[in-house]
C-alpha positions as CSV (number, residue, x, y, z in Angstrom):
1,M,10.7,-3.0,12.9
2,A,8.7,-4.5,15.7
3,S,6.2,-6.4,13.5
4,A,9.1,-8.2,11.6
5,T,10.8,-8.8,15.0
6,I,7.9,-10.8,16.3
7,R,6.9,-12.2,12.9
8,G,9.8,-14.4,13.0
9,H,8.3,-16.6,15.8
10,N,6.0,-19.3,14.9
11,I,4.1,-19.0,18.2
12,W,1.8,-16.5,16.4
13,R,-0.9,-17.3,14.1
14,E,-0.9,-13.9,12.4
15,V,1.1,-10.5,12.9
16,V,-0.6,-7.5,11.3
17,P,1.1,-4.1,11.6
18,G,-0.9,-0.9,11.6
19,L,0.2,2.8,11.3
20,D,1.0,3.0,15.1
21,S,-0.1,-0.5,16.3
22,I,0.4,-4.2,16.0
23,A,-2.3,-6.9,16.0
24,V,-1.1,-10.4,17.0
25,Q,-3.1,-13.4,16.9
26,F,-2.3,-16.5,19.0
27,D,-3.7,-20.0,19.7
28,P,-5.5,-20.0,23.0
29,A,-4.9,-23.9,23.1
30,R,-1.1,-23.1,23.3
31,L,-1.2,-19.7,25.3
32,T,-3.3,-18.1,27.9
33,P,-4.0,-14.2,27.1
34,S,-1.5,-13.3,30.1
35,E,1.1,-15.6,28.7
36,A,0.7,-14.1,25.2
37,I,1.1,-10.7,26.5
38,N,4.2,-11.6,28.5
39,L,5.8,-13.3,25.6
40,L,4.9,-10.3,23.3
41,Q,6.3,-7.8,25.7
42,Q,9.6,-9.8,26.0
43,Q,10.0,-10.1,22.1
44,L,9.4,-6.4,21.7
45,Q,12.1,-5.6,24.3
46,N,14.7,-8.1,22.8
47,P,16.4,-6.5,19.7
48,Q,18.4,-9.7,19.3
49,V,15.4,-11.7,18.0
50,A,15.9,-12.5,14.4
51,A,13.8,-10.5,12.0
52,A,12.0,-11.8,9.0
53,A,13.7,-11.2,5.7
54,P,12.6,-7.8,4.1
55,F,10.6,-7.9,1.0
56,K,12.4,-6.8,-2.2
57,P,11.4,-3.4,-3.5
58,A,8.4,-3.3,-5.9
59,T,8.1,-1.4,-9.1
60,I,4.4,-1.0,-9.9
61,P,3.3,0.3,-13.4
62,I,1.2,3.3,-13.4
63,C,-0.9,5.1,-16.2
64,Y,-1.6,8.8,-15.8
65,D,-4.0,8.9,-18.8
66,S,-6.8,11.5,-17.8
67,E,-9.4,8.8,-18.0
68,L,-7.5,6.7,-15.5
69,A,-6.6,9.7,-13.3
70,P,-9.8,11.8,-12.9
71,D,-8.2,14.1,-10.3
72,G,-4.9,14.6,-11.8
73,D,-5.5,18.4,-12.5
74,Y,-7.0,18.8,-9.2
75,I,-4.0,17.3,-7.4
76,A,-1.5,19.3,-9.6
77,E,-3.2,22.5,-8.8
78,K,-3.3,21.7,-5.0
79,M,0.5,20.9,-5.3
80,G,1.2,24.1,-7.4
81,L,2.5,22.0,-10.2
82,S,1.7,21.6,-13.9
83,S,0.0,18.2,-14.9
84,A,3.2,17.1,-16.6
85,A,5.4,18.1,-13.6
86,L,3.0,16.2,-11.3
87,K,3.6,13.0,-13.1
88,I,7.4,13.5,-13.3
89,W,7.3,14.2,-9.5
90,H,5.2,11.2,-8.6
91,A,7.0,8.8,-10.7
92,S,10.4,9.8,-9.2
93,Q,9.2,9.1,-5.6
94,E,10.1,6.1,-3.5
95,F,7.2,5.2,-1.1
96,T,7.2,2.8,1.7
97,V,4.1,0.6,2.4
98,T,2.9,1.6,5.9
99,M,0.3,-1.2,6.3
100,L,-2.5,-3.1,4.2
101,G,-5.9,-2.7,5.3
102,F,-9.6,-1.6,4.5
103,M,-9.9,-4.6,1.9
104,P,-7.5,-7.4,1.1
105,G,-4.2,-6.2,-0.5
106,F,-5.2,-2.4,-0.2
107,A,-1.9,-0.7,0.3
108,Y,-1.2,2.5,2.3
109,L,1.9,4.3,1.2
110,Q,4.0,6.9,2.7
111,C,6.2,9.4,0.8
112,P,9.5,10.6,2.6
113,E,9.1,14.0,1.1
114,S,6.7,16.8,2.7
115,V,3.8,17.0,0.3
116,T,1.0,19.9,0.3
117,A,-2.1,18.5,2.1
118,I,-4.5,17.6,-0.8
119,G,-7.3,16.1,1.4
120,R,-10.0,13.7,0.5
121,L,-12.7,14.5,-2.0
122,S,-15.6,16.5,-0.6
123,K,-18.0,13.9,-2.2
124,P,-16.7,10.3,-2.2
125,R,-17.1,8.3,-5.3
126,Q,-19.5,5.3,-5.3
127,K,-17.1,3.3,-7.4
128,V,-13.3,3.6,-7.6
129,A,-11.8,1.0,-10.0
130,A,-9.4,-1.5,-8.9
131,G,-5.6,-0.5,-9.3
132,S,-6.5,3.3,-8.8
133,I,-3.8,5.1,-7.0
134,G,-4.9,8.0,-4.6
135,I,-3.0,10.6,-2.9
136,I,-4.0,13.0,-0.1
137,G,-0.6,14.5,0.7
138,N,2.5,12.4,1.6
139,Q,0.1,9.5,2.1
140,S,-1.0,7.5,-0.9
141,C,-3.1,4.3,-1.5
142,I,-3.6,1.6,-4.2
143,Y,-7.2,0.2,-4.4
144,S,-6.9,-3.6,-4.6
145,F,-10.6,-4.0,-5.6
146,S,-13.3,-1.6,-7.0
147,S,-15.1,0.0,-4.3
148,P,-16.4,3.3,-2.9
149,G,-13.6,5.7,-2.0
150,G,-12.8,9.3,-1.2
151,W,-9.1,9.6,-2.3
152,P,-8.3,12.0,-5.1
153,I,-7.0,9.5,-7.9
154,I,-3.7,10.4,-9.6
155,G,-3.5,7.3,-11.9
156,R,-4.1,3.6,-12.1
157,T,-2.2,0.3,-12.3
158,P,-3.0,-2.7,-14.1
159,A,-1.3,-4.8,-11.7
160,R,-3.4,-7.2,-9.4
161,L,-2.8,-6.1,-5.9
162,F,-4.6,-9.2,-4.6
163,D,-4.9,-12.6,-6.1
164,P,-5.9,-15.6,-3.8
165,E,-4.3,-18.1,-6.2
166,R,-0.7,-16.7,-5.6
167,P,1.4,-18.3,-2.8
168,Q,1.6,-14.6,-1.4
169,P,-1.9,-13.3,-2.3
170,A,-1.2,-9.7,-1.5
171,L,1.3,-8.2,-4.0
172,L,2.7,-5.7,-1.6
173,A,3.7,-6.0,2.3
174,A,4.2,-3.7,5.1
175,N,7.6,-1.9,5.1
176,Q,8.2,-2.7,1.4
177,I,9.6,0.1,-0.9
178,V,7.5,0.8,-3.8
179,S,8.2,3.0,-6.9
180,F,6.2,3.5,-10.0
181,R,7.0,3.0,-13.6
182,V,5.2,5.2,-16.1
183,I,3.3,3.3,-19.0
184,G,1.1,4.6,-21.7
185,R,-2.5,3.7,-22.3
186,A,-1.8,1.1,-24.8
187,E,0.6,-0.9,-22.4
188,F,-2.0,-0.4,-19.7
189,D,-4.7,-2.1,-21.7
190,H,-2.4,-5.0,-22.8
191,I,-1.2,-5.7,-19.2
192,A,-4.9,-5.4,-18.0
193,Q,-6.1,-8.0,-20.5
194,D,-3.2,-10.3,-19.8
195,P,-1.6,-9.8,-16.2
196,S,1.0,-12.4,-17.0
197,A,2.4,-10.0,-19.8
């Protein structure tokens, strides 16, 4: 991945991959803009540059309880599945984090399977709870904080997607593989009350 190729260099202050772009921040005291452009072009053309070590796959607990998955039936109907089959299907998928954005730790995920287009809600919610997992087709997301949002919600995780006290504040990273582990409501509530559990 191009972002991993250039992330291995300490010349850049920050490298942020997007779906089809890369934002690179540099120190203007060390490089002029034209020097930064030339260096970046060289690095992107040089496949021998050492890449950063990939992140380990992550397993995220998910609860499909109807209170935490307000759009479960709607998503199941759109996909032509029963509610039970939808949960089995979703938990069996392996997603890739395409990028983080919108807010700190908010993860966009891609499913390798071809998935029926579900689309966004016609009326976005004023508040989507932190940990909510949305799906609009082969793209999914995990809300890191409570916020407005228009993604249909398939479930929720008690995991904290962003914690500024951690050495790596964001739980997930671009290009990381993510799978979901089904938990019941009691386990969800237990983990939510004690994230270290």
